[in-house]
Z-matrix of the N, CA and C atoms (Angstrom, degrees):
N
C 1 1.431
C 2 1.524 1 112.46
N 3 1.304 2 116.80 1 -0.78
C 4 1.465 3 119.93 2 179.35
C 5 1.521 4 108.11 3 -111.32
N 6 1.338 5 114.88 4 70.23
C 7 1.458 6 120.63 5 -174.30
C 8 1.513 7 115.51 6 -62.73
N 9 1.322 8 116.93 7 -18.59
C 10 1.463 9 119.11 8 177.36
C 11 1.520 10 111.40 9 -74.05
N 12 1.324 11 116.26 10 -36.23
C 13 1.465 12 120.73 11 -174.57
C 14 1.521 13 113.69 12 -113.75
N 15 1.314 14 116.89 13 -26.19
C 16 1.460 15 120.26 14 -177.58
C 17 1.515 16 111.03 15 -92.67
N 18 1.306 17 117.58 16 127.20
C 19 1.464 18 120.40 17 -179.54
C 20 1.526 19 111.68 18 -71.13
N 21 1.327 20 115.96 19 161.70
C 22 1.461 21 120.19 20 173.41
C 23 1.536 22 107.86 21 -71.94
N 24 1.331 23 118.89 22 177.29
C 25 1.469 24 120.38 23 -178.00
C 26 1.534 25 114.60 24 -58.08
N 27 1.325 26 117.61 25 -17.34
C 28 1.460 27 121.25 26 179.81
C 29 1.524 28 112.50 27 -95.99
N 30 1.320 29 115.98 28 3.24
C 31 1.460 30 120.09 29 176.66
C 32 1.512 31 115.36 30 88.10
N 33 1.321 32 117.52 31 11.92
C 34 1.458 33 121.39 32 -176.78
C 35 1.524 34 112.29 33 -102.26
N 36 1.314 35 116.29 34 139.28
C 37 1.458 36 123.25 35 174.29
C 38 1.526 37 109.35 36 -100.08
N 39 1.345 38 118.26 37 152.77
C 40 1.464 39 119.50 38 -177.90
C 41 1.524 40 115.25 39 -77.92
N 42 1.336 41 117.55 40 -27.41
C 43 1.466 42 120.74 41 -171.93
C 44 1.525 43 111.68 42 -131.28
N 45 1.310 44 115.82 43 155.10
C 46 1.461 45 121.73 44 172.61
C 47 1.524 46 107.17 45 -89.53
N 48 1.308 47 116.46 46 124.59
C 49 1.477 48 122.70 47 -179.72
C 50 1.524 49 112.39 48 51.90
N 51 1.333 50 116.32 49 34.88
C 52 1.464 51 123.20 50 178.86
C 53 1.529 52 113.14 51 55.50
N 54 1.295 53 117.36 52 26.94
C 55 1.461 54 123.07 53 -178.35
C 56 1.532 55 109.27 54 -99.14
N 57 1.353 56 118.54 55 112.26
C 58 1.462 57 119.88 56 -178.26
C 59 1.529 58 114.37 57 -62.77
N 60 1.300 59 117.32 58 -15.07
C 61 1.472 60 120.66 59 176.62
C 62 1.531 61 111.31 60 -83.94
N 63 1.359 62 116.52 61 -3.98
C 64 1.471 63 120.40 62 -177.44
C 65 1.526 64 110.59 63 -129.72
N 66 1.333 65 117.81 64 76.40
C 67 1.459 66 118.93 65 177.38
C 68 1.529 67 110.28 66 -63.94
N 69 1.306 68 115.51 67 142.36
C 70 1.473 69 120.83 68 -178.65
C 71 1.525 70 109.12 69 -84.58
N 72 1.322 71 115.97 70 87.90
C 73 1.464 72 121.20 71 -179.82
C 74 1.523 73 110.27 72 -113.13
N 75 1.332 74 114.61 73 148.66
C 76 1.455 75 121.39 74 177.88
C 77 1.520 76 107.87 75 -134.74
N 78 1.318 77 116.49 76 150.51
C 79 1.461 78 121.13 77 178.56
C 80 1.520 79 110.61 78 -61.92
N 81 1.320 80 114.83 79 147.38
C 82 1.454 81 121.03 80 177.08
C 83 1.519 82 111.89 81 98.04
N 84 1.316 83 114.56 82 168.33
C 85 1.466 84 119.61 83 178.99
C 86 1.517 85 109.93 84 -93.50
N 87 1.295 86 115.74 85 149.26
C 88 1.470 87 123.00 86 178.52
C 89 1.522 88 112.88 87 61.32
N 90 1.340 89 116.98 88 30.65
C 91 1.458 90 120.54 89 -178.16
C 92 1.519 91 113.52 90 -109.32
N 93 1.331 92 117.10 91 -4.43
C 94 1.458 93 117.27 92 -177.36
C 95 1.530 94 110.75 93 -154.01
N 96 1.304 95 115.56 94 174.28
C 97 1.456 96 124.65 95 -179.48
C 98 1.525 97 111.24 96 -54.33
N 99 1.319 98 115.68 97 -43.54
C 100 1.459 99 120.76 98 -174.42
C 101 1.515 100 112.44 99 -72.32
N 102 1.316 101 118.64 100 -27.81
C 103 1.463 102 121.02 101 173.74
C 104 1.525 103 109.79 102 -63.47
N 105 1.325 104 116.88 103 -38.27
C 106 1.462 105 120.37 104 178.48
C 107 1.535 106 110.59 105 -68.83
N 108 1.324 107 117.00 106 -39.01
C 109 1.467 108 120.41 107 175.46
C 110 1.533 109 109.35 108 -58.88
N 111 1.315 110 117.51 109 -46.15
C 112 1.470 111 121.67 110 177.83
C 113 1.529 112 110.86 111 -58.08
N 114 1.330 113 116.81 112 -43.39
C 115 1.465 114 121.00 113 179.93
C 116 1.533 115 110.68 114 -59.86
N 117 1.332 116 116.54 115 -46.91
C 118 1.463 117 120.85 116 -178.14
C 119 1.531 118 110.80 117 -62.86
N 120 1.317 119 116.93 118 -45.41
C 121 1.471 120 120.29 119 -179.85
C 122 1.525 121 110.50 120 -63.96
N 123 1.319 122 117.56 121 -43.36
C 124 1.462 123 120.95 122 179.52
C 125 1.527 124 111.71 123 -65.47
N 126 1.328 125 116.81 124 -39.31
C 127 1.465 126 120.93 125 178.60
C 128 1.520 127 110.28 126 -64.51
N 129 1.329 128 116.62 127 -45.75
C 130 1.463 129 120.40 128 177.67
C 131 1.527 130 110.35 129 -58.68
N 132 1.317 131 116.69 130 -44.32
C 133 1.461 132 121.41 131 179.26
C 134 1.533 133 111.11 132 -59.69
N 135 1.324 134 116.34 133 -42.53
C 136 1.462 135 119.89 134 -179.58
C 137 1.531 136 112.06 135 -65.13
N 138 1.330 137 116.73 136 -22.45
C 139 1.466 138 121.72 137 178.57
C 140 1.528 139 112.29 138 -96.48
N 141 1.342 140 116.20 139 4.98
C 142 1.452 141 120.41 140 179.54
C 143 1.517 142 113.59 141 76.76
N 144 1.324 143 116.44 142 21.27
C 145 1.466 144 121.31 143 -179.49
C 146 1.519 145 110.46 144 -100.88
N 147 1.305 146 115.64 145 158.62
C 148 1.459 147 122.57 146 175.09
C 149 1.521 148 108.90 147 -110.47
N 150 1.311 149 116.50 148 145.24
C 151 1.457 150 122.11 149 178.36
C 152 1.519 151 108.24 150 -113.64
N 153 1.314 152 115.78 151 131.01
C 154 1.465 153 120.64 152 174.09
C 155 1.518 154 108.60 153 -110.84
N 156 1.306 155 116.52 154 127.78
C 157 1.462 156 121.03 155 -179.51
C 158 1.521 157 110.20 156 -95.72
N 159 1.298 158 115.37 157 138.71
C 160 1.454 159 121.64 158 174.20
C 161 1.519 160 106.73 159 -112.32
N 162 1.323 161 117.60 160 101.47
C 163 1.469 162 119.60 161 -177.17
C 164 1.528 163 111.39 162 -70.05
N 165 1.287 164 114.75 163 156.07
C 166 1.456 165 120.70 164 173.65
C 167 1.520 166 106.85 165 -86.47
N 168 1.310 167 116.38 166 115.04
C 169 1.457 168 120.96 167 -174.85
C 170 1.512 169 112.19 168 -81.23
N 171 1.274 170 117.21 169 -23.48
C 172 1.464 171 120.39 170 -178.23
C 173 1.512 172 109.37 171 164.61
N 174 1.283 173 115.31 172 -177.46
C 175 1.465 174 120.28 173 178.97
C 176 1.507 175 109.03 174 -149.39
N 177 1.294 176 114.79 175 157.42
C 178 1.452 177 119.48 176 -179.44
C 179 1.520 178 109.68 177 -84.41
N 180 1.291 179 115.35 178 160.78
C 181 1.463 180 119.93 179 -179.60
C 182 1.515 181 111.03 180 91.53
N 183 1.314 182 114.99 181 162.28
C 184 1.462 183 119.56 182 -177.68
C 185 1.516 184 112.04 183 -110.98
N 186 1.319 185 118.30 184 -6.22
C 187 1.454 186 120.25 185 -179.66
C 188 1.505 187 110.01 186 -91.14
N 189 1.279 188 115.28 187 153.38
C 190 1.466 189 121.43 188 176.44
C 191 1.488 190 109.42 189 -110.10
């Protein structure tokens, strides 16, 4: 539940230094958090499902 600091099951974080302007992307497939997001959306699409995203609007506190 701590998507800013806790990695996904593959050990990938979504952002560099928790900065939404700096997504943590790497070349190649299956190399980063966003590749897994793409996989999930594509899989849902192949099953005729729709995915709704709930963005993180912000967080309390001033520390990262």
